[in-house]
N, C-alpha and C positions, 0 to 999 in steps of 0.2 A: 670409693669408686676408684678405679684404675685409671691411670695415667698413659696418654699413646702421644707420642712424638713424631711427626711426618719431618722426613728431612733426606738427606743424603749423606753416610759416612765421612765422603770428601771436601763437602763444604765447611768452610770455615764457620760460618755463623751455627751451624749443628752442631759442630763441634764444641762450639762454646757453650752450648748449653748441657752437652753430653758429660763435658768436664765436671757442670756442677751437679747433675744426675750424679754421674759415679762417687764424687768427693763425699755423695751425705748415702749412698747406696741405696737411692731411693727406686722403688719397683717400679718400670714402665713396660710400654709395647715400643716397639721402635719400627715405626710404619716406612720402609725406606721407598723413595721417590724414585722410580726406573721404568723402563721400558718392560721389565720384567713383572712389574706390579701397577697393573693400568688402573687399581679397584684403589688403590692406595691415591695417584695420582688423581683421578676421578672426586674420590672423598676431598683431597687437600683443595683443589679446584674450588670446588663446590662450598667449603667453608672459607677459601682466605682466596681469594678469584685474583689478590695482587701477585698470589703467584713466587712469594718469597720463602725462600728457608729462615729458620724451621717451623713450625706450627705445633703448638700443645694442646692435647685436647684432653680435657676434666672432665670426664662425665659429658654433659652437651655444651660445657663451657669453652670458648675456643680462646686461646691466649696467643697473640703474635709478637714477633719482636726479640731476641735473642733476651736483651737486659730487663725488656719487662716479665718475660717468662720466669728467669733467675729470681727476680722480686718475687713475684708471683707463688713461685714454690716454697720461698722463705714462710709467707704468709701462709698459704695452705697446707704445706707439705714439707714442715722444716724438719734438719735432720741433725747430725752434732756437729755439722760444719757451718758454722754462723758465716754468710757471704757477702751479708750486710752488717754491720757494725752497728750495735745497739746506739748509739753515740749519734746525733744527729749530725755534730761535725765530722767526723770522722767516716760516716757516711757521704757525705759528700763529696768529701777527696776520693773513695772508692768510686763515686759515678763520673767526678770529672776524669779520673785515671782510665774507666771504662769508655767514656767519650773520645779521650785523647788516641786510645788503641785503635778505635772503632773509626777516627776520622781524619787522622794523621798517619796512622800507619797502615789499614784494612785499606780505607778509601785511595791511597797514592799507590798500593799496589795492585789494588784492580785496576788501574789506567793501563800499566803494562799488560796484564790478562786481557781486557776489553781490544784494545789496541790487536793484538794476537788473532782474536777471533772475531776481527772486524766489526764488532759493535758499536764501533764511534769512528768517525770520520778521521782518525789519526793513524799514520804508519806503522807498523810493529817498533820498528827501530824509535821512531820520537815518543811514543807511550812508554818507552824502553828507559828515555832519559828524562822524562816529564816525572815518571815513578824514581828513578834513584836521584832524585834531586830531592825532590819531596821526604821521598825517607830518610834523604841524609840528614836533613834536618830535624826530622822527628829524632833520627838514633841519638844526634848529637845533642838531642833536651833531655831524651831519657838516660842518657850516661852520665850527666849531671844529678838528675830526678834521683836515680835508682843507686844513687852512692850511699854506702853504709846502711841499705835496706835488703832483706832477703827476698820479700816480696814487693810486689808495686806499691802497695801502701803503708809498708811497714814488715812485721814480724809475723804477721797473719795471712793465710792465703784466702782471698777474696775475689769476688767477680770481678773486679781490674785483672786478675792474675787469669779467669774464666777467659777475660775477650784477650790478653795478652799472650797467651798461649797460642792458638792457632794463629793469629794475627802476626807474629814477630815469626810464628815457623815458616810460610807463605812469604813472607814478604823478604827473609834470609835468599828464599830461591830466585829471587827478580832481580836483589839487589845486597847481595852478601854483606853481613854486619861485618866493617874493616877490624882490622885488628887495633885501631886508636881507639875503637870504644870495648874495654876489655870488662868492664860491669854490665855492660848490655850484653855482652857474649857469653859472660857467665850465667847472666839472668835466663837466658834463652835457655841454656844448657840444662840449668834447674827445672824448668819449664818442663822439657824432654824426658828429664826423670820422675817428674812425678807421676805416682802412679795412674791419677784418674786421665792425664793426656796421654801417656805414653799407651794406655789402651785404646785410647780416641785414634792415635797416629798406627797403631798395628791394626785397627778395623777399616781404615781410610786405606792401608799399602797397595791392596789391588787395583786401585783405582788411579794408581800415579800414571800411566799413560796416559790417564785424560787431563794432566798438566799443559795447555797448549804452546808453554815456553820449554817444556822439556823438563822433567823434574832431576835436578842433580842426586848423583850416587851418592848420597850422605843421608843422616838422619834415620 
């Protein structure tokens, strides 16, 4: 049964799943949510009224939440790249890092975006300040954690890196990773050079004017 992914190319959580799909060369149909595809929007909302990106459709089975989608793909549509280790303790480490990038990088960055879009009762300047403070703490922790590692959990590219790629990508736009964190800066550069994420970045490039804080002229 063919797979379909509902989402948007500029969405970080959609990109997280796209990286996993591209890593394994998994065939799927991308159903972009936007004003030009109301039929996709209607079907997406019918299946997932929570209205969050992305949603995977496998036959008639709906799978929501990016981390769950990646684990589901490994169970039901495995490929050559194993994004969750077979060893339970190693898999736990990957899941922890996946959650760290979600809760302490992406969520922090989102404060700045949401304040700029007036989705929260916080002024844009204050949102940027809060985001910067939280990201600085996350960056400092990651600088130590990533020392001596090629990828987030070690030598192998995993689900944690699928999360880190788009989350650090956008976080750096909001609060640029300082030169004081060379390990983290190098890790972000490796993620950008990874073919799976490089493809996602290029596919999202036309949508950069949508970034409410103004996309920097880099990356």
